[in-house]
One Martini backbone bead per residue (centre of mass of N, CA, C, O) as a GRO file, in nm:
protein
  182
    1LEU     BB    1   0.063  -0.088   1.319
    2ALA     BB    2   0.204  -0.365   1.299
    3SER     BB    3   0.382  -0.327   1.546
    4LYS     BB    4   0.163  -0.275   1.752
    5HIS     BB    5  -0.016  -0.529   1.708
    6ASN     BB    6   0.257  -0.722   1.771
    7GLY     BB    7   0.456  -0.578   1.995
    8TRP     BB    8   0.660  -0.408   1.862
    9PRO     BB    9   0.882  -0.190   1.815
   10LEU     BB   10   0.837   0.146   1.706
   11GLY     BB   11   1.122   0.305   1.661
   12LEU     BB   12   1.242   0.048   1.456
   13TYR     BB   13   1.084  -0.009   1.182
   14ARG     BB   14   1.330   0.072   0.970
   15ASP     BB   15   1.494  -0.141   1.063
   16PRO     BB   16   1.619  -0.431   0.919
   17GLU     BB   17   1.602  -0.589   1.220
   18ALA     BB   18   1.326  -0.554   1.260
   19PRO     BB   19   1.046  -0.742   1.291
   20LEU     BB   20   0.890  -0.610   1.059
   21GLN     BB   21   1.118  -0.639   0.841
   22GLN     BB   22   1.145  -0.946   0.864
   23TYR     BB   23   0.854  -1.009   0.778
   24ILE     BB   24   0.867  -0.874   0.505
   25LEU     BB   25   1.099  -1.041   0.390
   26LYS     BB   26   0.953  -1.315   0.409
   27CYS     BB   27   0.714  -1.238   0.224
   28LEU     BB   28   0.885  -1.161  -0.023
   29SER     BB   29   1.020  -1.438  -0.064
   30ASP     BB   30   0.751  -1.582  -0.127
   31VAL     BB   31   0.644  -1.399  -0.369
   32LEU     BB   32   0.928  -1.403  -0.537
   33GLY     BB   33   1.090  -1.686  -0.520
   34VAL     BB   34   1.302  -1.644  -0.286
   35THR     BB   35   1.532  -1.637  -0.067
   36LEU     BB   36   1.610  -1.487   0.220
   37LYS     BB   37   1.911  -1.462   0.167
   38GLU     BB   38   1.895  -1.309  -0.105
   39ILE     BB   39   1.766  -1.057   0.033
   40THR     BB   40   1.946  -0.991   0.289
   41GLU     BB   41   2.213  -0.936   0.115
   42LYS     BB   42   2.057  -0.662  -0.033
   43VAL     BB   43   2.005  -0.461   0.172
   44ALA     BB   44   1.883  -0.133   0.183
   45VAL     BB   45   1.846   0.233   0.180
   46ASP     BB   46   1.637   0.472   0.130
   47ASN     BB   47   1.536   0.815   0.117
   48CYS     BB   48   1.315   0.734   0.362
   49GLY     BB   49   1.457   0.489   0.545
   50ALA     BB   50   1.378   0.226   0.402
   51PRO     BB   51   1.392  -0.083   0.325
   52ILE     BB   52   1.561  -0.239   0.045
   53ILE     BB   53   1.540  -0.436  -0.263
   54PRO     BB   54   1.672  -0.590  -0.519
   55LEU     BB   55   1.519  -0.671  -0.836
   56SER     BB   56   1.399  -0.855  -1.061
   57LEU     BB   57   1.172  -0.837  -1.309
   58ALA     BB   58   1.065  -1.125  -1.273
   59SER     BB   59   0.996  -1.098  -0.967
   60PHE     BB   60   0.817  -0.847  -0.992
   61ALA     BB   61   0.608  -0.976  -1.188
   62ARG     BB   62   0.525  -1.209  -0.998
   63ALA     BB   63   0.418  -1.032  -0.774
   64TYR     BB   64   0.202  -0.885  -0.948
   65ALA     BB   65   0.041  -1.131  -1.024
   66GLN     BB   66  -0.042  -1.200  -0.727
   67TRP     BB   67  -0.176  -0.936  -0.666
   68GLY     BB   68  -0.396  -0.933  -0.896
   69ALA     BB   69  -0.505  -1.237  -0.800
   70GLY     BB   70  -0.455  -1.336  -0.506
   71SER     BB   71  -0.204  -1.529  -0.485
   72GLY     BB   72  -0.069  -1.764  -0.309
   73GLU     BB   73   0.041  -1.772   0.015
   74HIS     BB   74  -0.066  -1.445   0.037
   75GLY     BB   75  -0.356  -1.399  -0.100
   76ARG     BB   76  -0.534  -1.253   0.113
   77ALA     BB   77  -0.349  -1.005   0.147
   78LEU     BB   78  -0.342  -0.925  -0.151
   79LEU     BB   79  -0.638  -0.876  -0.184
   80ARG     BB   80  -0.668  -0.655   0.024
   81SER     BB   81  -0.468  -0.462  -0.116
   82ARG     BB   82  -0.596  -0.448  -0.392
   83ASP     BB   83  -0.878  -0.349  -0.294
   84ALA     BB   84  -0.773  -0.091  -0.167
   85VAL     BB   85  -0.675   0.037  -0.429
   86TRP     BB   86  -0.959   0.036  -0.563
   87ALA     BB   87  -1.090   0.217  -0.333
   88PHE     BB   88  -0.791   0.391  -0.291
   89PRO     BB   89  -0.596   0.519  -0.529
   90SER     BB   90  -0.472   0.785  -0.400
   91ARG     BB   91  -0.290   0.619  -0.178
   92VAL     BB   92  -0.051   0.538  -0.366
   93SER     BB   93   0.032   0.854  -0.510
   94GLY     BB   94  -0.201   1.047  -0.539
   95PRO     BB   95  -0.380   1.293  -0.654
   96GLY     BB   96  -0.371   1.277  -1.014
   97HIS     BB   97  -0.201   1.047  -1.062
   98PHE     BB   98  -0.132   0.810  -1.281
   99GLU     BB   99  -0.186   0.564  -1.093
  100GLU     BB  100  -0.467   0.649  -1.014
  101LYS     BB  101  -0.593   0.645  -1.293
  102LEU     BB  102  -0.529   0.343  -1.358
  103ASN     BB  103  -0.679   0.226  -1.104
  104LEU     BB  104  -0.953   0.331  -1.183
  105LEU     BB  105  -0.970   0.195  -1.465
  106GLY     BB  106  -0.879  -0.112  -1.344
  107ARG     BB  107  -1.103  -0.198  -1.193
  108GLY     BB  108  -1.106  -0.554  -1.175
  109HIS     BB  109  -0.819  -0.596  -1.361
  110TRP     BB  110  -0.597  -0.389  -1.231
  111VAL     BB  111  -0.270  -0.317  -1.085
  112VAL     BB  112  -0.071  -0.024  -0.981
  113LYS     BB  113   0.294   0.034  -0.939
  114GLY     BB  114   0.550   0.221  -0.848
  115GLY     BB  115   0.906   0.313  -0.834
  116ALA     BB  116   1.208   0.349  -0.803
  117GLU     BB  117   1.370   0.456  -1.085
  118ALA     BB  118   1.145   0.370  -1.291
  119VAL     BB  119   0.926   0.169  -1.184
  120PHE     BB  120   0.682  -0.071  -1.323
  121GLY     BB  121   0.361  -0.225  -1.233
  122LEU     BB  122   0.146  -0.510  -1.330
  123GLY     BB  123  -0.165  -0.653  -1.213
  124PHE     BB  124  -0.373  -0.917  -1.294
  125SER     BB  125  -0.669  -1.091  -1.230
  126ASP     BB  126  -0.560  -1.337  -1.435
  127GLY     BB  127  -0.225  -1.358  -1.347
  128ARG     BB  128  -0.081  -1.133  -1.468
  129GLY     BB  129   0.258  -0.990  -1.506
  130LEU     BB  130   0.450  -0.676  -1.498
  131ALA     BB  131   0.774  -0.526  -1.567
  132VAL     BB  132   0.937  -0.198  -1.554
  133LYS     BB  133   1.253  -0.034  -1.662
  134ILE     BB  134   1.398   0.273  -1.670
  135HIS     BB  135   1.720   0.301  -1.718
  136ASP     BB  136   1.757   0.626  -1.637
  137GLY     BB  137   1.507   0.695  -1.419
  138ALA     BB  138   1.280   0.837  -1.589
  139GLU     BB  139   0.952   0.890  -1.492
  140ARG     BB  140   0.826   1.034  -1.749
  141ALA     BB  141   0.805   0.747  -1.915
  142ILE     BB  142   0.577   0.583  -1.786
  143PRO     BB  143   0.307   0.669  -1.911
  144PRO     BB  144   0.365   0.588  -2.215
  145VAL     BB  145   0.446   0.297  -2.152
  146GLY     BB  146   0.193   0.203  -1.995
  147LEU     BB  147  -0.011   0.271  -2.222
  148SER     BB  148   0.112   0.096  -2.443
  149ILE     BB  149   0.082  -0.174  -2.302
  150LEU     BB  150  -0.226  -0.168  -2.263
  151LYS     BB  151  -0.297  -0.138  -2.559
  152GLU     BB  152  -0.154  -0.407  -2.653
  153LEU     BB  153  -0.351  -0.574  -2.446
  154GLY     BB  154  -0.650  -0.455  -2.479
  155ALA     BB  155  -0.749  -0.233  -2.238
  156GLY     BB  156  -0.873   0.050  -2.345
  157VAL     BB  157  -0.654   0.277  -2.379
  158SER     BB  158  -0.548   0.606  -2.408
  159PRO     BB  159  -0.260   0.787  -2.534
  160ASP     BB  160  -0.382   1.054  -2.499
  161PRO     BB  161  -0.280   1.340  -2.341
  162SER     BB  162  -0.563   1.474  -2.280
  163VAL     BB  163  -0.657   1.239  -2.087
  164TRP     BB  164  -0.383   1.252  -1.876
  165GLY     BB  165  -0.245   1.519  -1.886
  166PRO     BB  166   0.043   1.674  -1.749
  167GLU     BB  167   0.240   1.414  -1.765
  168LEU     BB  168   0.251   1.445  -2.105
  169VAL     BB  169   0.361   1.736  -2.064
  170ILE     BB  170   0.584   1.965  -2.192
  171ARG     BB  171   0.770   2.221  -2.027
  172ASN     BB  172   0.893   2.510  -1.993
  173TYR     BB  173   1.037   2.753  -1.795
  174HIS     BB  174   0.732   2.905  -1.803
  175GLY     BB  175   0.508   2.658  -1.826
  176MET     BB  176   0.481   2.598  -2.120
  177PRO     BB  177   0.376   2.427  -2.369
  178CYS     BB  178   0.613   2.215  -2.596
  179GLY     BB  179   0.507   1.912  -2.551
  180GLU     BB  180   0.511   1.538  -2.574
  181LEU     BB  181   0.458   1.230  -2.459
  182ARG     BB  182   0.493   0.890  -2.650
   0.00000   0.00000   0.00000
């Protein structure tokens, strides 16, 4: 839609050199507090064909802080995006997913989004932001880690697996529960 709205070529929107991707990279450099050169030197392509850039956790947390508070140079756009997540949390990761549940619970207080290889970020409406990377890339560790962080921050979330459903339940080969993540 952004390419169509701006009159940019539609078939090349995933190409790192496409106008849309160049605009996205410029916005990211602003939000992350890094130069455009630092970003463009590291562009790669993920498994869905879209350009990606490696980020430090500090840059990622800074971006989440701005997203949660709607602050910085792109504050209005970040607020619209954050409010859209609060209005339609299942559109972030899918119905019933851990991120949807946390975004429903955090409406008005925080926004959550995970990323490839077990990256997880939280942006708070008061301007705090944090980012976590599970070293081995195992995404199943995200729910207990995310819940523990929110509990430590006094966010009033329960780390009880029965509240969060199947994402914290370990199942054997036959699909029977045999443990839980905590």
